[in-house]
C-alpha positions as CSV (number, residue, x, y, z in Angstrom):
1,M,4.4,15.4,-10.6
2,P,5.3,17.0,-13.8
3,S,7.6,19.5,-12.9
4,Y,9.6,16.8,-11.5
5,T,13.1,16.9,-12.6
6,P,15.1,13.7,-13.2
7,L,17.3,13.9,-10.0
8,D,13.3,14.6,-7.7
9,A,11.5,11.5,-9.6
10,A,15.0,9.1,-8.8
11,H,14.6,11.1,-5.2
12,A,11.3,10.2,-4.6
13,L,11.2,6.0,-5.8
14,F,14.9,5.7,-3.7
15,E,13.0,7.5,-0.2
16,A,9.9,5.7,-1.6
17,L,11.6,2.3,-1.3
18,A,13.5,3.4,1.9
19,R,9.9,3.0,3.5
20,K,9.6,0.3,2.2
21,N,6.1,1.7,-0.1
22,W,5.9,-0.4,-2.4
23,S,3.1,0.5,-3.9
24,A,4.3,4.4,-3.5
25,A,7.9,3.0,-6.1
26,A,6.1,1.0,-9.0
27,A,4.0,4.6,-9.1
28,L,6.6,5.7,-9.9
29,V,7.8,3.9,-13.2
30,D,6.7,4.4,-17.1
31,P,4.2,2.7,-17.6
32,E,5.4,2.0,-21.1
33,S,8.2,0.0,-19.5
34,L,6.3,-1.5,-16.6
35,G,3.8,-3.6,-19.2
36,E,7.2,-5.1,-20.9
37,W,8.4,-5.8,-17.9
38,R,5.7,-7.4,-16.4
39,E,4.4,-9.3,-20.0
40,L,7.6,-11.5,-19.3
41,Q,6.6,-11.7,-15.8
42,V,4.2,-13.6,-16.6
43,A,5.7,-15.7,-19.4
44,L,7.6,-16.6,-16.8
45,L,5.5,-17.8,-14.2
46,A,3.6,-19.1,-16.8
47,D,5.8,-21.3,-17.9
48,E,7.2,-22.7,-14.5
49,A,3.9,-23.3,-13.6
50,E,3.7,-25.6,-16.6
51,D,6.6,-27.1,-15.6
52,L,5.8,-27.9,-11.1
53,S,2.5,-29.6,-13.1
54,R,5.2,-32.2,-14.5
55,P,5.0,-35.6,-12.5
56,E,8.5,-35.2,-11.6
57,P,10.6,-32.3,-11.7
58,P,13.9,-33.0,-14.5
59,G,16.1,-30.2,-12.2
60,A,18.6,-28.3,-13.0
61,T,17.3,-27.5,-16.9
62,M,18.3,-24.9,-19.2
63,R,14.8,-23.8,-21.1
64,Q,13.8,-21.5,-23.5
65,V,10.9,-19.2,-21.9
66,L,8.2,-18.1,-24.5
67,V,6.2,-15.5,-24.4
68,D,4.4,-16.2,-28.0
69,T,0.9,-14.1,-27.1
70,E,-0.7,-17.6,-27.7
71,I,1.5,-19.6,-25.7
72,V,1.1,-17.3,-22.4
73,G,-2.6,-18.0,-23.2
74,A,-2.4,-21.6,-22.9
75,R,-0.3,-21.2,-20.2
76,L,-2.4,-19.2,-18.0
77,R,-6.2,-21.6,-19.0
78,A,-4.5,-24.5,-18.4
79,Y,-2.5,-24.2,-15.4
80,G,-4.2,-20.6,-13.8
81,G,-5.2,-22.3,-10.7
82,T,-1.4,-23.6,-9.6
83,V,-0.3,-21.2,-6.8
84,L,3.5,-20.8,-6.9
85,P,5.7,-21.8,-4.2
86,N,7.5,-19.7,-2.0
87,L,5.9,-16.0,-3.3
88,G,4.7,-15.7,0.0
89,F,0.9,-15.0,-0.7
90,N,-2.1,-17.5,-2.2
91,L,-3.7,-15.8,-4.9
92,T,-2.8,-18.3,-8.5
93,L,-1.5,-17.6,-11.3
94,S,-4.3,-16.5,-13.0
95,E,-4.8,-14.1,-9.9
96,L,-1.4,-12.7,-10.5
97,A,-1.4,-12.2,-14.0
98,A,-4.7,-10.6,-13.8
99,L,-3.5,-7.9,-10.7
100,P,-2.8,-4.2,-11.8
101,Y,0.5,-4.0,-13.8
102,S,1.4,-1.5,-10.8
103,D,0.6,-3.9,-7.9
104,L,2.5,-7.0,-9.6
105,L,5.2,-4.8,-9.3
106,A,4.9,-3.9,-6.1
107,R,4.3,-7.6,-5.0
108,Y,7.6,-8.3,-7.1
109,L,9.9,-5.1,-5.3
110,E,8.8,-6.4,-1.6
111,L,10.3,-9.6,-2.2
112,I,13.5,-9.0,-4.2
113,A,14.0,-6.4,-1.3
114,R,15.0,-8.9,1.2
115,F,18.5,-9.8,-1.2
116,R,19.0,-5.7,-0.2
117,E,20.7,-5.0,2.9
118,V,21.5,-1.5,3.3
119,S,23.4,0.5,6.0
120,A,20.9,1.7,8.9
121,E,22.5,5.2,8.5
122,R,22.2,5.8,4.8
123,P,19.5,3.4,3.2
124,V,19.3,5.7,0.3
125,P,21.6,6.1,-2.3
126,H,23.9,8.6,-2.7
127,V,22.7,10.4,-5.9
128,I,26.2,11.5,-7.9
129,G,23.8,13.3,-10.5
130,A,21.3,14.0,-14.2
131,V,22.9,13.7,-17.5
132,L,19.8,14.8,-20.0
133,E,20.5,12.8,-22.9
134,N,17.5,14.0,-25.5
135,D,13.4,16.3,-23.9
136,S,12.2,12.5,-22.2
137,T,15.1,10.4,-22.1
138,A,17.5,11.3,-19.1
139,H,20.0,8.8,-16.6
140,V,20.4,9.1,-12.7
141,L,24.2,8.0,-11.8
142,Y,24.2,6.6,-7.8
143,R,26.1,4.7,-5.4
144,W,24.7,3.0,-2.8
145,E,27.7,3.7,0.5
146,G,26.1,1.0,2.6
147,L,25.6,-3.0,1.7
148,A,24.0,-3.9,-1.6
149,W,22.6,-5.6,-3.9
150,P,23.3,-6.1,-6.9
151,Q,26.1,-4.1,-7.1
152,T,28.4,-4.5,-4.7
153,P,29.3,-0.8,-2.5
154,R,30.6,1.8,-4.7
155,E,30.0,0.9,-7.9
156,V,28.1,3.6,-9.8
157,S,24.7,2.5,-10.9
158,V,21.8,4.0,-14.3
159,L,18.8,4.6,-13.2
160,S,16.8,5.8,-16.6
161,L,14.2,8.0,-16.8
162,R,11.2,8.9,-19.7
163,K,8.8,11.7,-19.7
164,G,5.5,11.5,-20.4
165,S,2.3,12.9,-19.7
166,T,2.8,12.7,-15.8
167,G,6.1,13.5,-15.4
168,W,9.0,11.9,-15.5
169,R,9.1,8.5,-14.7
170,Y,11.5,5.8,-14.4
171,L,11.7,2.5,-16.8
172,V,11.8,-1.2,-15.2
173,D,14.2,-3.4,-17.1
174,K,12.2,-5.9,-18.6
175,Y,15.0,-8.3,-18.2
176,P,16.2,-7.6,-14.4
177,H,19.2,-8.3,-13.0
178,G,18.8,-9.9,-10.1
179,P,15.7,-12.7,-9.7
180,T,12.4,-13.0,-11.7
181,L,9.3,-13.8,-10.1
182,A,10.1,-17.0,-11.6
183,D,13.1,-17.3,-9.7
184,L,11.2,-16.5,-6.8
185,A,8.7,-18.3,-7.2
186,R,11.3,-21.6,-7.6
187,G,13.1,-20.4,-3.9
188,I,16.0,-18.7,-5.3
């Protein structure tokens, strides 16, 4: 795939999502951004597992999720056997944290697909074009023409990409615009 342009990479991603080929979509992500995303998701899941261990949940609260490696590691050891509800796969926190990074992302993409409704006649967004920021960074502009989450139809969105040794790869947002895995575990 090194000969792909940013537009080719974006089209490949959108086609994989339209075919519900979550593994193929996850394989197109930039490894560095995937690592950052995974680190935050595991910290959020470990925090959720700790919260679930309390005898009576406190209800809706605002809490700061600690992402310090030692704290997350301690939570994984303490609550690693917890199966998080509503995720739809019977894996413990430890098993989720041990998944290859792209497998965890593929499962996430599958879970959030239920929030995305697209027109049957246009299951992929309209790709408008690419803007090259420099030799290794590009941004692809696209617009959903059917119903889509999180954007309303006709809004332009940006897919950022980075060029590495394996070609152009999209950057997964460390802080997603939609629900996190922990949100999904809570049933949001």
